[in-house]
N, C-alpha and C positions, 0 to 999 in steps of 0.2 A: 411359788413365794406368795405369802401373804402377808399385809401388814394393817395394823390399825392404830389411829391415833384419835385420842377424844380430850377436849377440854371444854370446861362449861360450868355453869352453876347449877346446884341441885341436880348432879347427875349420877351422885355417888352409888344409889341404890340400882341403878339401871346399868351401868358398865362394868360394875365390880361385884354384881351378886349381893348387894346389900351390904357391902363391907364399911362405906361410910354412908352418915346420915345425909340427908340432903339439906337440912339447915339446923341452926342452933338457936335456941332462945336467949336474947338479950336481956341484961339487967332491968330494962325497960318493958320487958315482955313482948317484944317485938321479934319476929323471925330473921334470921340472918343467914341467907343461903351460903353454903360452903362450894368453893369452887374445886373441882377435882381434876386430875391429870391422869391419863392412862394410855398404855401403849403396849402392841404386842406385835412380834415378828415370829411367822412361822415358814419352814421350809419343809417340803415333802419330797422323798427321793423314791423313785420305784427301782427296784434291784432287779426285777423281772415281772412277769404277767402276774405273779402271785404274792411277791414279797415287797413291802414298802416299810419305810421308816418316815417318823417325822422329828423334827427338833422345834421346840416351841419357847420362847421367851417372853415373859409378859412382866409389866411393872404398872403401878398405880400409886398415886400420891394425894393426900387431901389437905387443903389450907385450913387446919384445925385450930380454933381457938386456944389460947394456953390454959384456960381453966377446965377444958375436957382432957383432963389428964389420962384417963384411961381409954379414950378413943383412939382408934385406928389411924394411925399417920401415914404409913406407906406400907406397901408388900410387893414382893416380887417372886417370880417362880419360873423353874424350868422344868421341861417335859420333853422325855425322849423315848420312842417307842419303837418297836418292831410288830408289823401286823402281817400274817400270813393268810392268805384265801386260797384254801385248798380246792375249792369250788365256787362258783358264781354266788351262792347264798349264804355262804359260810365265811367268818373272818375269826381268827383267834389272834389275841395281841398280848404282849408284855409291855409296860411302861413302867418308867422310873421317874419320880417326881422329887424335885427338891424346891422348897418354898420357904421364905422368911417374912416375918412381918415386925414393925416397930409401933409401939404406942407413943402417944404425944409426950408422955413422962419418961421416954427413953428405953423402957422395958422392951425386949425383943425375944422372939423364939423362931424355931425353926421346924419344917415337917421334913420329913424324907419316907418316902413311899414306894413300894414295889407293887404294882398290882397287875392282875391278870384278868382278861376277858375274852368273852365268846359272844359272837352275836350270828343268829340265825335270822334271815331274811325270808318271809313267808309271801 
Protein backbone atom coordinates (compact mmCIF):
# COMPACT_ATOMS: atom_id res chain seq x y z
CA UNK A 1 0.00 0.00 0.00
CA UNK A 2 1.23 3.50 -0.82
CA UNK A 3 -0.38 6.88 -0.33
CA UNK A 4 0.45 10.53 -0.74
CA UNK A 5 -1.29 13.72 0.34
CA UNK A 6 -0.16 17.21 -0.59
CA UNK A 7 -1.59 20.64 0.20
CA UNK A 8 0.07 23.98 -0.31
CA UNK A 9 0.55 27.22 -2.17
CA UNK A 10 2.37 27.29 -5.52
CA UNK A 11 2.67 23.47 -5.73
CA UNK A 12 0.59 22.92 -8.88
CA UNK A 13 3.40 22.34 -11.33
CA UNK A 14 5.32 20.14 -8.91
CA UNK A 15 2.74 17.66 -7.66
CA UNK A 16 0.59 17.32 -10.79
CA UNK A 17 3.03 17.58 -13.72
CA UNK A 18 2.28 21.24 -14.44
CA UNK A 19 -1.49 20.61 -14.47
CA UNK A 20 -2.05 23.78 -12.41
CA UNK A 21 -0.25 27.12 -12.47
CA UNK A 22 1.66 28.19 -9.36
CA UNK A 23 0.08 31.67 -9.28
CA UNK A 24 -2.15 34.12 -11.11
CA UNK A 25 -1.68 37.84 -11.71
CA UNK A 26 -4.20 40.06 -9.91
CA UNK A 27 -5.75 43.19 -11.43
CA UNK A 28 -3.18 45.17 -9.38
CA UNK A 29 -0.38 43.30 -11.18
CA UNK A 30 0.66 41.24 -8.15
CA UNK A 31 1.17 37.49 -8.03
CA UNK A 32 -1.41 35.53 -6.05
CA UNK A 33 -0.26 31.96 -5.37
CA UNK A 34 -2.79 29.18 -5.91
CA UNK A 35 -3.49 26.56 -3.26
CA UNK A 36 -3.64 23.03 -4.64
CA UNK A 37 -4.61 19.72 -3.07
CA UNK A 38 -3.66 16.28 -4.32
CA UNK A 39 -3.70 12.70 -3.17
CA UNK A 40 -2.89 9.22 -4.38
CA UNK A 41 -3.65 5.75 -3.07
CA UNK A 42 -2.01 2.66 -4.58
CA UNK A 43 -2.12 -1.05 -3.89
CA UNK A 44 0.21 -3.65 -5.42
CA UNK A 45 -0.52 -7.38 -5.26
CA UNK A 46 1.95 -10.13 -6.20
CA UNK A 47 0.09 -13.17 -7.59
CA UNK A 48 3.31 -15.22 -7.62
CA UNK A 49 7.05 -14.63 -8.30
CA UNK A 50 6.51 -13.36 -11.85
CA UNK A 51 3.00 -11.81 -11.92
CA UNK A 52 1.78 -8.67 -10.13
CA UNK A 53 -1.00 -6.10 -10.40
CA UNK A 54 -1.44 -2.54 -9.22
CA UNK A 55 -4.54 -0.45 -8.63
CA UNK A 56 -3.95 3.31 -8.29
CA UNK A 57 -6.35 6.22 -7.71
CA UNK A 58 -5.24 9.86 -7.81
CA UNK A 59 -7.05 13.17 -7.44
CA UNK A 60 -5.99 16.82 -7.60
CA UNK A 61 -7.81 20.14 -7.13
CA UNK A 62 -6.76 23.81 -7.20
CA UNK A 63 -8.42 26.94 -5.79
CA UNK A 64 -8.60 28.79 -9.10
CA UNK A 65 -9.93 32.36 -9.37
CA UNK A 66 -13.27 32.66 -11.21
CA UNK A 67 -11.76 34.74 -14.04
CA UNK A 68 -9.48 31.82 -15.05
CA UNK A 69 -12.39 30.15 -16.84
CA UNK A 70 -10.34 27.81 -19.05
CA UNK A 71 -7.88 26.78 -16.31
CA UNK A 72 -7.91 23.26 -14.87
CA UNK A 73 -9.99 23.00 -11.68
CA UNK A 74 -9.71 19.31 -10.83
CA UNK A 75 -8.67 15.92 -12.16
CA UNK A 76 -8.81 12.31 -11.10
CA UNK A 77 -7.53 9.05 -12.55
CA UNK A 78 -7.71 5.32 -12.01
CA UNK A 79 -5.02 2.90 -13.21
CA UNK A 80 -5.18 -0.92 -13.17
CA UNK A 81 -2.43 -3.10 -14.58
CA UNK A 82 -1.07 -6.61 -14.90
CA UNK A 83 2.70 -7.11 -15.15
CA UNK A 84 4.58 -10.28 -16.02
CA UNK A 85 8.30 -10.78 -15.43
CA UNK A 86 9.27 -14.00 -17.24
CA UNK A 87 12.91 -13.42 -16.25
CA UNK A 88 14.59 -11.02 -13.82
CA UNK A 89 15.54 -8.45 -16.48
CA UNK A 90 12.27 -8.38 -18.44
CA UNK A 91 8.79 -7.05 -17.58
CA UNK A 92 5.80 -7.03 -19.93
CA UNK A 93 2.68 -5.15 -18.92
CA UNK A 94 -0.86 -4.17 -19.84
CA UNK A 95 -2.58 -1.21 -18.17
CA UNK A 96 -6.02 0.38 -18.33
CA UNK A 97 -6.29 4.09 -17.48
CA UNK A 98 -9.42 6.14 -16.88
CA UNK A 99 -9.07 9.88 -16.19
CA UNK A 100 -11.23 12.97 -16.21
CA UNK A 101 -10.76 16.66 -15.66
CA UNK A 102 -12.92 19.72 -15.14
CA UNK A 103 -12.19 23.34 -16.03
CA UNK A 104 -13.19 26.35 -13.93
CA UNK A 105 -16.03 27.10 -16.40
CA UNK A 106 -17.54 23.63 -15.82
CA UNK A 107 -16.42 22.00 -19.08
CA UNK A 108 -15.07 18.50 -18.59
CA UNK A 109 -13.61 15.62 -20.49
CA UNK A 110 -12.42 12.10 -19.98
CA UNK A 111 -9.73 9.76 -21.21
CA UNK A 112 -9.74 5.99 -21.49
CA UNK A 113 -6.58 4.24 -22.56
CA UNK A 114 -5.27 0.71 -22.82
CA UNK A 115 -1.51 0.57 -23.08
CA UNK A 116 1.08 -2.14 -23.51
CA UNK A 117 4.66 -1.85 -22.24
CA UNK A 118 7.88 -3.82 -22.24
CA UNK A 119 10.92 -3.09 -20.11
CA UNK A 120 14.39 -4.63 -20.43
CA UNK A 121 16.95 -3.94 -17.69
CA UNK A 122 20.60 -4.04 -18.72
